[in-house]
C-alpha positions as CSV (number, residue, x, y, z in Angstrom):
1,M,122.5,118.9,104.4
2,L,119.2,118.1,106.1
3,V,119.2,116.5,109.6
4,G,116.6,114.3,111.0
5,G,117.4,110.9,109.6
6,D,115.3,107.7,109.6
7,F,115.0,107.7,113.4
8,V,113.4,111.1,113.6
9,E,111.2,110.5,110.6
10,N,110.0,107.2,112.0
11,I,109.1,108.8,115.4
12,A,107.3,111.6,113.6
13,R,105.4,109.1,111.5
14,L,104.4,107.0,114.5
15,L,103.1,110.0,116.4
16,R,101.1,111.1,113.3
17,E,99.4,107.7,113.0
18,L,98.5,107.8,116.7
19,L,97.3,111.4,117.0
20,W,96.0,112.5,113.6
21,G,93.9,111.0,110.8
22,W,90.2,110.3,110.3
23,P,89.4,109.7,114.0
24,V,90.5,113.2,115.0
25,L,89.3,114.8,111.8
26,A,85.9,113.1,112.3
27,G,85.8,114.4,115.9
28,I,86.4,118.0,114.7
29,L,83.7,117.7,112.0
30,L,81.2,116.1,114.4
31,A,81.7,118.8,116.9
32,G,81.2,121.4,114.1
33,I,78.1,119.7,112.8
34,H,76.7,119.3,116.4
35,L,77.2,123.1,117.0
36,S,75.9,124.0,113.6
37,I,72.6,122.1,114.2
38,R,72.2,123.4,117.7
39,T,72.8,127.0,116.8
40,G,70.6,126.7,113.6
41,F,73.6,127.2,111.3
42,L,74.2,130.7,112.6
43,P,76.8,131.9,110.1
44,F,74.3,131.3,107.3
45,T,70.9,132.0,108.9
46,H,72.0,135.1,110.8
47,C,74.7,136.4,108.4
48,I,73.4,140.0,109.0
49,F,74.3,139.6,112.7
50,W,77.9,138.7,112.2
51,I,78.5,141.0,109.3
52,K,77.1,143.9,111.3
53,N,79.3,143.2,114.2
54,T,82.5,142.9,112.1
55,I,82.6,144.7,108.8
56,G,79.6,146.9,109.8
57,S,81.4,148.1,112.9
58,F,83.7,150.2,110.7
59,F,80.6,152.2,109.7
60,S,79.0,152.4,113.1
61,K,79.3,155.5,115.4
62,K,78.7,153.3,118.5
63,T,81.5,150.8,118.0
64,D,85.1,151.2,116.9
65,P,86.8,148.0,116.0
66,Q,90.2,149.7,116.1
67,K,89.9,151.0,119.6
68,A,91.5,148.9,122.4
69,K,90.5,149.0,126.0
70,A,93.1,149.2,128.7
71,G,95.0,145.9,129.0
72,R,93.5,144.5,125.9
73,I,94.0,144.5,122.1
74,S,91.4,145.9,119.7
75,P,88.9,143.6,117.9
76,I,90.6,144.4,114.5
77,Q,94.0,143.6,116.0
78,A,92.6,140.3,117.3
79,L,91.3,139.5,113.8
80,F,94.7,140.2,112.2
81,T,96.6,138.3,114.8
82,A,94.3,135.3,114.2
83,L,94.6,135.7,110.5
84,A,98.4,136.0,110.9
85,G,98.3,132.6,112.6
86,S,96.0,131.0,110.0
87,I,97.2,132.6,106.8
88,G,100.4,130.8,106.2
89,T,101.9,128.1,104.0
90,G,98.5,126.3,103.9
91,N,97.1,129.0,101.7
92,I,99.7,128.4,99.0
93,V,101.6,125.2,99.6
94,G,98.7,123.4,101.4
95,V,96.2,124.2,98.7
96,A,98.6,123.1,96.0
97,T,99.3,119.8,97.8
98,A,95.6,119.2,98.4
99,L,95.0,119.6,94.7
100,T,97.9,117.3,93.8
101,L,96.8,114.5,96.2
102,G,93.0,114.9,96.2
103,G,92.3,116.6,92.8
104,P,90.1,119.5,92.2
105,G,87.3,118.0,94.3
106,A,89.4,118.6,97.5
107,I,88.5,122.2,97.2
108,F,84.8,121.5,97.5
109,W,85.5,119.6,100.7
110,M,87.7,122.4,101.9
111,W,84.7,124.7,101.5
112,V,82.5,122.2,103.5
113,S,85.1,122.1,106.3
114,A,85.2,125.9,106.3
115,G,81.3,126.1,106.4
116,I,81.3,123.9,109.4
117,G,84.4,125.6,110.9
118,M,82.6,129.0,110.9
119,T,80.3,127.8,113.6
120,T,83.0,125.9,115.4
121,I,85.3,128.9,115.7
122,W,82.4,131.1,116.7
123,G,81.6,128.7,119.5
124,E,85.3,128.5,120.5
125,A,85.6,132.3,120.6
126,V,82.4,132.7,122.6
127,L,83.9,130.4,125.3
128,A,87.2,132.1,125.1
129,V,85.7,135.5,125.9
130,K,83.2,134.2,128.4
131,Y,85.8,132.3,130.5
132,R,88.8,134.5,130.0
133,K,90.9,135.5,133.1
134,K,92.1,138.8,134.2
135,E,95.9,138.7,135.0
136,P,97.6,140.6,137.8
137,N,99.1,143.0,135.3
138,G,95.6,143.9,134.1
139,Q,95.8,141.9,130.8
140,Q,93.2,139.4,129.7
141,S,93.9,135.7,128.9
142,G,91.5,133.4,127.1
143,G,91.5,130.2,125.2
144,P,90.6,126.5,125.4
145,M,92.7,125.9,128.6
146,Y,90.6,128.5,130.4
147,Y,87.2,127.3,129.3
148,L,88.2,123.7,129.9
149,E,89.2,124.5,133.5
150,R,86.7,127.3,134.4
151,G,83.8,126.1,132.3
152,A,84.0,122.4,131.9
153,D,85.9,121.8,135.2
154,K,88.4,119.6,133.3
155,K,91.8,120.9,134.5
156,G,93.6,117.8,133.3
157,L,92.4,118.4,129.8
158,A,93.2,122.1,130.1
159,W,96.8,121.2,131.0
160,L,96.9,118.7,128.1
161,F,95.8,121.4,125.6
162,A,98.2,124.0,127.0
163,A,101.2,121.5,126.7
164,A,100.1,120.5,123.2
165,C,99.8,124.2,122.2
166,V,103.4,124.9,123.4
167,L,104.6,121.9,121.3
168,A,102.4,122.9,118.3
169,S,103.8,126.4,118.4
170,L,107.2,125.0,118.0
171,G,106.0,122.6,115.3
172,M,103.3,123.8,113.0
173,G,103.6,127.4,114.2
174,N,107.4,127.5,113.8
175,M,109.4,124.7,112.2
176,A,106.9,124.1,109.4
177,Q,106.9,127.8,108.5
178,S,110.6,128.3,108.8
179,N,111.2,125.3,106.6
180,A,108.9,126.8,104.0
181,I,110.7,130.2,104.2
182,A,114.1,128.6,103.9
183,G,113.0,126.5,100.9
184,A,111.5,129.4,99.2
185,L,114.4,131.8,99.7
186,E,116.9,129.2,98.7
187,E,115.0,128.3,95.5
188,G,114.2,131.8,94.6
189,F,117.2,133.8,95.7
190,S,119.8,131.2,96.5
191,V,119.9,132.2,100.2
192,P,121.5,129.5,102.4
193,P,119.0,128.0,104.8
194,V,121.2,128.7,107.8
195,W,121.2,132.4,107.2
196,T,117.4,132.4,106.8
197,G,117.1,130.6,110.1
198,V,119.3,133.1,111.9
199,V,117.6,136.2,110.6
200,V,114.1,134.9,111.2
201,A,115.1,133.7,114.7
202,A,116.4,137.2,115.6
203,L,113.2,139.0,114.3
204,L,111.0,136.5,116.1
205,F,112.9,137.0,119.4
206,V,112.4,140.8,119.3
207,I,108.7,140.6,118.4
208,S,107.8,137.7,120.8
209,A,109.4,139.7,123.7
210,G,106.3,142.1,123.4
211,G,103.8,139.2,123.8
212,M,100.3,139.4,122.2
213,K,100.3,143.2,122.1
214,R,103.4,143.6,120.1
215,T,102.4,140.7,117.8
216,A,99.0,142.4,117.3
217,R,100.5,145.7,116.4
218,V,102.8,144.1,113.8
219,A,100.1,141.9,112.5
220,E,97.7,144.9,112.1
221,K,100.2,146.4,109.6
222,L,101.6,143.3,107.9
223,V,98.5,141.1,107.4
224,P,96.4,143.6,105.4
225,L,99.4,144.5,103.2
226,M,100.3,140.9,102.3
227,A,96.7,139.7,101.9
228,I,95.5,142.5,99.7
229,G,98.6,142.1,97.5
230,Y,98.1,138.4,97.1
231,V,94.4,138.8,96.4
232,A,95.1,141.5,93.8
233,V,97.5,139.3,91.8
234,C,95.1,136.3,92.0
235,V,92.2,138.5,90.7
236,V,94.3,139.8,87.8
237,L,95.3,136.3,86.9
238,L,91.7,135.0,86.9
239,I,90.7,138.0,84.7
240,A,93.4,137.1,82.3
241,F,92.1,133.5,82.1
242,S,88.4,134.4,82.7
243,E,87.1,131.9,80.0
244,R,88.4,129.0,82.1
245,V,86.9,130.0,85.5
246,V,83.5,128.3,85.0
247,P,85.2,125.0,83.8
248,A,87.4,125.1,86.9
249,F,84.3,125.2,89.1
250,Q,82.8,122.3,87.1
251,M,86.0,120.3,87.7
252,I,85.7,121.0,91.5
253,F,82.1,119.8,91.8
254,H,82.6,116.8,89.4
255,D,85.5,115.4,91.3
256,A,84.0,116.2,94.7
257,F,81.4,113.5,94.1
258,S,83.2,111.2,91.6
259,L,83.0,107.5,92.4
260,E,85.7,106.7,89.9
261,A,88.6,104.7,91.2
262,A,91.5,106.8,92.4
263,A,94.8,106.7,90.5
264,G,95.8,103.1,90.0
265,G,92.8,101.9,91.9
266,V,94.6,102.7,95.2
267,G,93.2,104.6,98.1
268,G,89.5,104.3,97.3
269,T,87.4,106.5,95.1
270,V,88.4,110.0,93.8
271,M,85.6,111.3,96.2
272,L,87.2,109.8,99.3
273,R,90.7,111.0,98.4
274,A,89.3,114.5,97.7
275,M,87.3,114.5,101.0
276,E,90.3,113.5,103.2
277,C,92.7,116.0,101.6
278,G,90.2,118.9,101.5
279,V,89.0,118.5,105.1
280,S,92.6,118.0,106.4
281,R,94.0,121.0,104.6
282,G,90.9,123.1,105.5
283,I,91.3,122.5,109.2
284,F,95.0,123.1,108.9
285,T,94.5,126.5,107.3
286,N,91.6,128.0,109.3
287,E,92.4,126.2,112.6
288,A,88.7,125.8,113.5
289,G,88.5,123.0,116.0
290,L,92.1,123.4,117.2
291,G,91.2,126.2,119.5
292,C,94.5,128.2,119.2
293,S,93.4,131.2,117.2
294,V,90.7,132.2,119.7
295,M,93.3,133.1,122.2
296,A,93.6,136.4,120.3
297,Y,89.8,137.0,120.6
298,G,90.0,136.2,124.3
299,E,92.3,139.1,124.8
300,S,90.4,141.6,122.7
301,G,88.2,144.4,124.0
302,G,84.5,144.1,124.5
303,D,82.5,142.1,127.0
304,E,79.8,140.5,124.8
305,P,81.0,137.0,123.9
306,G,78.6,136.6,121.0
307,K,79.6,139.8,119.3
308,Q,83.4,139.4,119.8
309,A,83.1,135.8,118.4
310,C,81.8,137.1,115.1
311,W,85.3,138.1,114.2
312,G,86.2,134.4,114.1
313,I,83.6,133.8,111.4
314,L,85.1,136.6,109.3
315,Q,88.5,135.0,109.9
316,V,87.4,131.7,108.2
317,V,85.7,133.5,105.4
318,I,88.9,135.5,104.5
319,D,91.4,132.7,105.2
320,T,89.7,129.7,103.5
321,L,86.7,130.8,101.4
322,L,88.5,133.7,99.9
323,M,92.3,133.2,99.8
324,C,92.5,129.3,99.5
325,T,89.8,129.4,96.8
326,L,91.7,132.0,94.8
327,T,94.9,129.9,95.0
328,A,93.0,126.8,93.8
329,L,91.3,128.7,90.9
330,C,94.5,130.2,89.8
331,I,96.2,126.7,89.6
332,L,93.2,125.2,87.8
333,V,92.6,127.9,85.2
334,T,96.3,128.0,84.2
335,G,96.4,124.2,83.8
336,S,99.3,124.0,86.2
337,L,98.0,120.9,87.9
338,S,99.1,118.8,84.9
339,S,102.7,120.0,85.2
340,G,103.6,117.2,87.6
341,K,104.8,119.7,90.2
342,D,103.7,119.9,93.8
343,G,103.6,122.4,96.7
344,A,105.5,125.7,96.2
345,A,106.8,124.5,92.8
346,L,103.2,124.1,91.5
347,S,102.3,127.6,92.7
348,T,105.3,128.9,91.0
349,V,104.3,127.4,87.6
350,C,100.8,128.8,88.2
351,F,101.8,132.4,88.8
352,S,104.5,132.3,86.1
353,A,101.7,132.0,83.6
354,L,100.8,135.6,84.4
355,L,104.1,137.1,85.7
356,G,106.6,135.1,83.6
357,S,110.0,135.0,85.2
358,W,108.7,137.1,88.1
359,G,106.3,134.3,89.1
360,E,109.0,132.5,91.2
361,G,109.9,135.7,93.0
362,F,106.3,136.4,93.8
363,V,105.6,133.0,95.3
364,C,108.8,133.2,97.2
365,V,107.9,136.6,98.8
366,A,104.3,135.5,99.4
367,I,105.4,132.3,101.2
368,T,108.0,134.2,103.3
369,L,105.5,136.9,104.4
370,F,102.7,134.4,105.1
371,A,104.9,132.0,107.0
372,F,106.6,134.7,109.0
373,A,103.2,136.1,110.1
374,T,102.1,132.7,111.2
375,M,105.3,132.3,113.3
376,M,104.6,135.6,115.0
377,A,101.1,134.7,116.0
378,W,102.1,131.2,117.2
379,S,104.9,132.7,119.3
380,A,102.2,134.6,121.2
381,Y,99.9,131.5,121.4
382,G,102.8,129.5,122.8
383,Q,103.6,132.1,125.4
384,K,100.0,132.3,126.5
385,A,99.8,128.5,126.9
386,L,103.1,128.5,128.8
387,Q,101.8,131.3,131.0
388,Y,98.8,129.1,131.9
389,L,101.1,126.2,132.8
390,A,103.9,128.0,134.6
391,G,102.7,131.6,135.2
392,N,105.3,134.2,134.1
393,H,108.2,131.7,134.6
394,F,110.3,130.5,131.6
395,Q,108.9,133.1,129.2
396,T,112.5,134.2,128.2
397,A,113.6,130.6,127.9
398,Y,110.6,129.9,125.7
399,R,111.4,132.8,123.4
400,V,115.0,131.5,123.1
401,L,113.7,128.0,122.3
402,F,111.2,129.4,119.8
403,A,114.0,131.2,118.0
404,A,116.2,128.1,118.0
405,A,113.4,126.0,116.6
406,A,113.2,128.4,113.7
407,V,116.8,127.6,112.8
408,L,116.2,123.9,113.4
409,G,113.2,124.0,111.1
410,C,115.3,125.2,108.2
411,R,117.4,122.1,108.5
412,L,115.0,119.3,109.3
413,S,113.5,117.1,106.5
414,L,110.1,118.3,105.3
415,T,108.5,114.9,105.9
416,A,109.4,114.9,109.6
417,V,108.3,118.5,110.1
418,W,104.8,118.0,108.7
419,D,104.3,114.7,110.6
420,F,105.2,116.4,113.8
421,C,102.8,119.3,113.0
422,D,99.9,116.9,112.4
423,S,100.7,115.1,115.6
424,F,100.7,118.3,117.7
425,N,97.5,119.5,116.0
426,G,95.7,116.3,117.0
427,L,97.0,116.6,120.5
428,M,95.4,120.0,120.8
429,A,92.2,119.1,119.0
430,I,91.2,116.2,121.3
431,P,90.7,118.2,124.5
432,N,89.3,121.2,122.6
433,V,86.7,119.0,120.8
434,A,85.7,117.5,124.2
435,A,85.1,121.1,125.5
436,L,82.9,122.0,122.6
437,F,80.7,119.0,123.3
438,L,80.7,119.6,127.0
439,L,79.9,123.3,126.7
440,S,77.7,123.3,123.7
441,G,74.7,124.2,125.8
442,E,76.4,127.4,126.9
443,I,77.2,128.3,123.3
444,V,73.6,127.8,122.3
445,E,72.4,130.0,125.2
446,E,74.8,132.8,124.1
447,K,73.4,132.5,120.6
448,K,69.8,132.9,121.9
449,R,70.8,135.8,124.1
450,C,72.5,137.6,121.1
451,L,69.4,137.2,119.0
452,T,66.6,138.0,121.4
453,R,66.3,141.6,120.2
454,K,65.1,142.3,116.6
455,K,68.0,144.7,115.9
456,Y,71.2,142.8,115.8
457,G,73.9,144.1,118.0
458,H,71.6,145.4,120.8
459,F,71.5,143.4,123.9
460,S,69.1,143.1,126.8
461,K,69.7,145.5,129.6
462,N,68.5,142.8,132.1
463,R,71.7,140.9,132.0
464,K,72.6,138.7,135.0
465,S,76.1,139.1,136.5
466,K,77.8,135.8,137.3
467,T,81.2,135.1,138.8
468,V,83.4,132.5,137.3
469,A,86.2,131.5,139.7
470,G,86.4,134.9,141.2
471,N,86.4,136.8,137.9
472,S,83.2,138.9,137.5
473,R,81.7,138.5,134.1
474,V,78.6,139.9,132.5
475,W,76.8,137.2,130.6
């Protein structure tokens, strides 16, 4: 029996109306557009730069993306940790819901939000590396709370972000994911939700005890395995329905700009519905504008903010432009959108067209792995935010609370869980967007410095050393 009741659902709905919706979404988009214009649309006009400093680093003798400096995680571990946090139920359930509510055109607007988000997350990661702080134990800590305090001199907003991040880690990063896992395992394998909650809680407690480092080590092994497996099945399905791929793209572009009335004449035009659903789900899945995922990049090795930030661009490409697009195309080419199903059930119908009776099991396993990876990353984000607020106090209490929230998430009503998630996202986005506007000049300066040499990846030897709040950094 689900708990929550009308009271909890009403509170959740009220908070969502106050803290989420078009005002916050518009703020995130405007910040991204602002940075895109000021940086000359860097991810597109200087794609060689970020590709060379991410994928290209695997083939370079000078750099090793798998090597971690003392007290830090490696760049590739940072990427997989960030991907663990962003590749979650949004890539399967979120895309299916966006298609159901916004139609095929929602995918186009998801691409638009991703295109803008690539610059946004690059700017966030630049600031996270530039203003990170060295802890007494030798580890690095970076993220919006640090660049709000140390860069923008807005300690109040830094505290607001950190508090919101702790809450979001329990909501979007935990209860929404455990709810999805419980639903998938109950539907696919008849596992009681309470047992799912207990097992997931125990695993999370053990992993979260190791902080960002242990999370990064687990993510480095889990994320490539689950991502490659999911992409492979999607590609096989698209090959099997290859004659419908082009018509699927035509539907996406047609609905993205359709001025026809939405279903029943309610909610404006098809275009507006598609835009709202696509942008909202795009931000939810790649987290650009929320600021949380760049905590991983702030702890990674390397002292060049512009180079380290390139991994954030790759994160959005893999998460949204690749995996979300594959999910959407699979649903469209199989004609599953007309089945009347939504969420995980819609994805099950889709993959059953290729896998038959195994389709439900595949979706169940995919949701479980994706959601658990997200929970791992968010436990690390929450601990980092709590560390900013209270030092090393209450870390054990937080891990116990995080584990308990996983059990609670399996029992709450789905409506209340998602309303709380959107509310906490908005609470994080507001101070982070303010920081992006306040510090946009520094992001632009870092872009100029990165690209002053003709050969990407080589930086001027005449770099000025500057101290930020007692922490020596090379800019």
